[in-house]
C-alpha positions as CSV (number, residue, x, y, z in Angstrom):
1,M,19.5,8.1,2.9
2,N,16.1,6.3,2.9
3,I,13.1,8.0,4.6
4,S,10.2,5.6,5.1
5,A,6.8,7.1,5.8
6,Y,5.9,4.1,8.0
7,N,7.5,2.1,10.8
8,K,9.7,-0.8,11.6
9,G,7.6,-4.0,12.1
10,Y,5.2,-3.0,9.3
11,K,5.8,-5.8,6.8
12,W,5.6,-3.8,3.6
13,T,8.1,-1.3,5.0
14,D,10.4,-4.0,6.3
15,D,10.4,-5.8,3.0
16,C,11.1,-2.7,1.0
17,V,14.0,-1.8,3.3
18,K,15.3,-5.3,3.0
19,G,15.2,-5.0,-0.8
20,I,16.9,-1.6,-0.7
21,S,19.6,-2.8,1.6
22,S,20.4,-5.8,-0.5
23,V,21.3,-3.5,-3.4
24,L,22.9,-0.5,-1.7
25,E,24.3,-1.5,1.7
26,D,27.5,-3.1,0.5
27,R,28.4,-0.2,-1.7
28,Y,27.1,2.9,0.2
29,N,26.6,4.1,3.7
30,L,22.8,3.7,3.9
31,V,20.8,5.4,6.7
32,T,17.1,4.7,7.1
33,I,14.7,7.0,9.0
34,Y,11.1,6.1,9.8
35,M,8.4,8.7,10.0
36,N,5.9,6.3,11.7
37,T,2.8,7.9,10.1
38,K,0.8,4.8,10.5
39,V,1.1,4.9,14.3
40,L,1.2,8.6,14.9
41,S,-1.9,10.8,14.8
42,K,-2.4,13.0,11.8
43,G,-1.5,16.0,14.0
44,Q,1.9,14.6,14.6
45,H,2.8,13.9,10.9
46,Q,4.2,17.3,10.2
47,E,6.5,17.2,13.2
48,S,7.8,13.8,12.1
49,A,8.4,15.1,8.7
50,D,10.3,18.1,10.1
51,K,12.5,15.7,12.1
52,S,13.3,13.8,8.9
53,W,14.1,16.9,7.1
54,N,16.4,18.1,9.8
55,A,18.2,14.7,9.8
56,Y,18.6,15.1,6.0
57,K,20.2,18.5,6.5
58,E,22.6,17.1,9.1
59,I,23.6,14.0,7.2
60,K,23.8,15.7,3.8
61,P,23.4,12.4,1.7
62,D,24.3,12.2,-2.0
63,L,20.8,10.8,-2.7
64,V,17.5,10.4,-0.9
65,M,14.8,7.7,-1.2
66,L,11.3,8.5,-0.1
67,G,9.1,5.6,0.8
68,D,5.3,5.8,0.3
69,D,2.8,8.6,-0.2
70,N,3.2,10.4,3.2
71,A,6.9,10.8,2.7
72,L,6.5,12.2,-0.8
73,Y,3.6,14.4,0.4
74,F,5.4,16.0,3.3
75,L,9.0,16.0,2.0
76,G,8.7,16.0,-1.8
77,P,8.1,19.8,-2.1
78,K,11.1,20.5,0.1
79,F,13.4,18.3,-2.0
80,A,12.0,19.9,-5.1
81,D,13.8,23.1,-4.1
82,S,17.1,21.3,-3.6
83,D,19.6,19.8,-6.0
84,V,19.8,16.3,-4.3
85,P,18.5,13.5,-6.5
86,V,15.4,11.8,-5.0
87,V,13.9,8.3,-5.8
88,F,10.5,7.6,-4.4
89,Y,8.9,4.2,-4.0
90,G,5.6,2.7,-2.7
91,V,3.6,5.7,-4.0
92,N,0.0,5.0,-5.0
93,A,-1.2,8.4,-6.0
94,N,-0.2,10.4,-9.1
95,P,3.1,11.8,-7.8
96,R,2.4,15.1,-9.7
97,K,-0.3,16.0,-7.2
98,Y,2.4,16.5,-4.5
99,F,4.2,19.3,-6.3
100,K,3.4,22.8,-7.3
101,D,2.2,23.2,-10.9
102,K,1.4,19.5,-10.8
103,S,4.8,18.8,-12.3
104,I,7.5,16.4,-11.1
105,P,10.8,18.2,-10.6
106,K,13.8,17.2,-12.6
107,N,15.7,15.9,-9.6
108,I,12.9,13.5,-8.6
109,T,11.8,10.1,-10.0
110,G,10.7,6.8,-8.7
111,I,8.4,3.8,-8.9
112,L,4.7,3.6,-8.4
113,E,3.1,0.9,-6.3
114,R,-0.2,0.1,-7.9
115,V,-2.3,-3.0,-8.3
116,P,-5.1,-2.2,-10.8
117,I,-8.6,-3.2,-9.6
118,Y,-9.2,-5.2,-12.7
119,A,-6.2,-7.4,-11.7
120,V,-8.0,-8.1,-8.4
121,L,-11.2,-9.0,-10.3
122,R,-9.2,-11.5,-12.4
123,I,-9.1,-13.7,-9.3
124,V,-12.3,-12.7,-7.6
125,K,-14.6,-13.6,-10.5
126,P,-13.3,-17.1,-11.1
127,L,-13.3,-17.9,-7.4
128,L,-16.8,-16.4,-6.7
129,K,-18.6,-17.3,-9.9
130,N,-22.0,-15.9,-8.8
131,A,-20.6,-12.6,-7.4
132,K,-21.9,-9.4,-8.9
133,N,-20.4,-6.8,-6.6
134,M,-17.7,-6.0,-4.1
135,L,-17.3,-3.4,-1.3
136,L,-13.8,-1.8,-1.1
137,L,-13.3,-0.8,2.5
138,F,-10.8,1.9,3.5
139,D,-9.6,3.6,6.6
140,D,-9.3,7.4,6.7
141,S,-5.8,8.2,5.6
142,P,-3.8,9.8,2.7
143,T,-3.1,6.2,1.5
144,S,-6.8,5.7,1.2
145,D,-7.2,9.0,-0.7
146,A,-4.6,7.8,-3.2
147,A,-6.0,4.3,-3.5
148,I,-9.6,5.5,-4.1
149,E,-8.3,7.9,-6.7
150,T,-6.3,5.3,-8.6
151,M,-8.5,2.3,-8.2
152,L,-12.0,3.9,-8.5
153,D,-11.2,7.3,-10.2
154,G,-12.1,8.9,-7.0
155,K,-15.7,7.7,-7.1
156,N,-17.9,5.8,-4.7
157,H,-19.1,3.4,-7.3
158,I,-17.9,2.1,-10.7
159,S,-18.8,-0.8,-12.8
160,I,-16.3,-3.0,-14.7
161,A,-17.6,-5.7,-17.1
162,N,-21.0,-5.8,-15.3
163,F,-19.3,-6.1,-11.9
164,D,-20.1,-3.3,-9.4
165,L,-17.5,-1.9,-7.1
166,Y,-18.4,0.3,-4.2
167,S,-16.1,2.2,-1.8
168,K,-16.6,3.1,1.8
169,R,-14.3,4.9,4.3
170,V,-14.5,4.5,8.0
171,C,-12.6,6.1,10.9
172,T,-13.5,4.0,13.9
173,F,-13.5,0.4,14.8
174,K,-17.2,0.5,15.7
175,A,-18.0,1.8,12.2
176,W,-15.7,-0.9,10.7
177,R,-17.4,-3.7,12.7
178,D,-20.8,-2.5,11.7
179,T,-19.8,-2.4,8.0
180,I,-18.4,-6.0,8.1
181,I,-21.5,-7.3,9.8
182,Q,-24.0,-5.5,7.5
183,A,-22.0,-6.1,4.3
184,Q,-23.5,-9.5,3.6
185,Q,-26.9,-7.9,3.1
186,K,-25.7,-5.9,0.1
187,Y,-22.4,-7.3,-1.2
188,D,-20.9,-10.6,-2.3
189,T,-17.4,-9.9,-1.1
190,I,-15.2,-7.3,0.6
191,Y,-11.8,-6.0,-0.4
192,L,-9.9,-4.7,2.6
193,S,-7.7,-2.0,1.2
194,T,-6.4,-0.1,4.2
195,L,-7.0,-0.7,7.9
196,F,-4.0,0.9,9.5
197,T,-5.5,4.1,11.0
198,I,-8.7,2.6,12.5
199,K,-9.3,4.2,15.9
200,D,-10.6,2.6,19.1
201,E,-13.2,4.3,21.3
202,D,-10.4,6.4,22.9
203,G,-9.2,7.7,19.6
204,R,-6.1,5.6,19.5
205,C,-5.0,3.6,16.4
206,M,-5.9,0.0,16.6
207,N,-3.4,-2.8,16.1
208,P,-4.0,-3.7,12.4
209,P,-3.8,-7.5,13.0
210,D,-6.5,-7.2,15.6
211,V,-8.8,-5.4,13.1
212,L,-8.1,-8.0,10.5
213,A,-8.6,-11.0,12.9
214,W,-12.0,-9.6,14.0
215,S,-13.1,-9.0,10.4
216,S,-12.0,-12.6,9.4
217,K,-13.8,-14.1,12.3
218,H,-17.1,-12.3,11.9
219,T,-17.5,-11.9,8.2
220,K,-20.2,-14.0,6.4
221,I,-18.7,-13.3,3.0
222,P,-15.2,-13.8,1.6
223,L,-12.6,-11.2,2.2
224,F,-9.8,-10.1,-0.1
225,G,-6.9,-7.9,0.8
226,S,-4.2,-5.6,-0.4
227,Q,-1.2,-6.8,1.5
228,E,0.8,-10.1,1.7
229,S,0.6,-10.0,5.5
230,M,-3.2,-10.2,5.3
231,V,-3.4,-13.6,3.7
232,H,-3.5,-16.3,6.4
233,N,-5.8,-18.5,8.4
234,D,-7.2,-15.6,10.5
235,G,-7.0,-13.1,7.7
236,V,-8.3,-12.8,4.1
237,L,-8.9,-15.4,1.5
238,G,-6.5,-13.9,-1.1
239,A,-4.7,-10.9,-2.5
240,I,-2.8,-9.7,-5.5
241,V,0.2,-8.0,-4.2
242,I,3.4,-6.2,-5.2
243,V,6.2,-7.9,-3.3
244,G,7.9,-5.3,-1.1
245,E,11.4,-6.7,-1.3
246,K,11.3,-6.7,-5.2
247,H,9.8,-3.2,-5.1
248,G,12.6,-2.0,-2.9
249,Q,15.2,-3.6,-5.1
250,M,13.9,-1.9,-8.2
251,A,13.9,1.5,-6.5
252,A,17.4,0.9,-5.2
253,E,18.7,-0.1,-8.6
254,M,17.3,3.1,-9.9
255,A,19.1,5.0,-7.1
256,S,22.3,3.1,-7.8
257,H,22.4,4.1,-11.5
258,I,21.9,7.8,-10.4
259,L,24.7,7.5,-7.9
260,E,27.0,6.1,-10.6
261,G,26.4,9.2,-12.8
262,D,23.6,8.1,-15.0
263,K,20.8,10.5,-16.0
264,I,17.7,10.5,-13.8
265,P,15.2,8.1,-15.4
266,I,11.5,8.7,-15.9
267,H,9.4,7.3,-13.1
268,I,7.9,3.9,-13.8
269,M,5.1,1.7,-12.5
270,H,5.9,-1.6,-10.8
271,K,3.7,-4.1,-12.7
272,D,5.2,-7.4,-11.2
273,S,2.5,-8.8,-8.9
274,E,1.8,-12.1,-7.2
275,I,-1.4,-14.0,-6.4
276,L,-1.6,-15.2,-2.8
277,L,-4.4,-17.5,-1.5
278,N,-5.2,-19.2,1.9
279,R,-6.3,-22.8,2.0
280,R,-8.3,-22.5,5.2
281,Q,-10.2,-19.5,3.9
282,L,-11.0,-21.4,0.7
283,E,-12.4,-24.3,2.8
284,K,-14.3,-21.9,5.0
285,F,-16.3,-20.6,2.1
286,N,-16.4,-23.9,0.2
287,I,-14.6,-22.5,-2.8
288,D,-13.0,-24.8,-5.3
289,L,-9.7,-23.5,-6.7
290,P,-9.8,-23.5,-10.6
291,D,-6.7,-24.6,-12.4
292,S,-6.6,-21.3,-14.2
293,I,-5.9,-19.7,-10.8
294,S,-4.0,-22.4,-8.9
295,K,-1.1,-22.7,-11.4
296,F,-0.3,-19.0,-11.0
297,S,-0.9,-18.7,-7.2
298,R,1.0,-19.2,-4.0
299,L,-1.0,-20.9,-1.3
300,N,-0.4,-20.8,2.5
């Protein structure tokens, strides 16, 4: 049984599910449930988690996979009190924080989804030779909590090799727009980390591609992003990403070994990442692509 925190149609989730299915579907009866926490309000998350838990109790699977931080946050402690083996994936935060005594239960393991900020700087600095700082922009979500903790040690500002990194969280599309417009006065570039819970004036979640397209159209400084789906003509210039399908495959292989009777392995970090760049965005900002970057990049 695979319980994804997010929803069908969200590329990261779709890619992870595709990877999981490619490994497990031919050998096992795989059921996938979506919690939809990127489209539901925070007040509805617990209800969605309860429905997922009830589905687990009804199906009684031999193993459960939990996709992304919200799934582990809401359901991890429940599974900690069970005997069923659990494999998490797509988790950004330290998984210990989701359990009592800050200790991962013996029946739970998985794969962390982390792209260290210094890896992002390895492409930003060669592309923007005069850049001295970057704004990391987040929505208001548990995913953002985890990202800020792992990327910036939970701080609003850090400096790495004389390059300053600042973080800002916003809830509304108005605040997001204002930040994008005003950023050029203080920053050399912006990293769009999370934009999936940005609210419109009626308090409803915006369509993430609309938020991204507006940002790309109105920014005066280059944008970088955290997701493969962000890198395109009307999106960001580039990103270092963990490929969802590969990530799902790794988690599924771990699950397969457990189902075959192997001992539950220690959780690991997925370190295999890919550089993605967009040609039109490079042209828009008159950026020459160095050989040191181009030979390791995928352009679209």
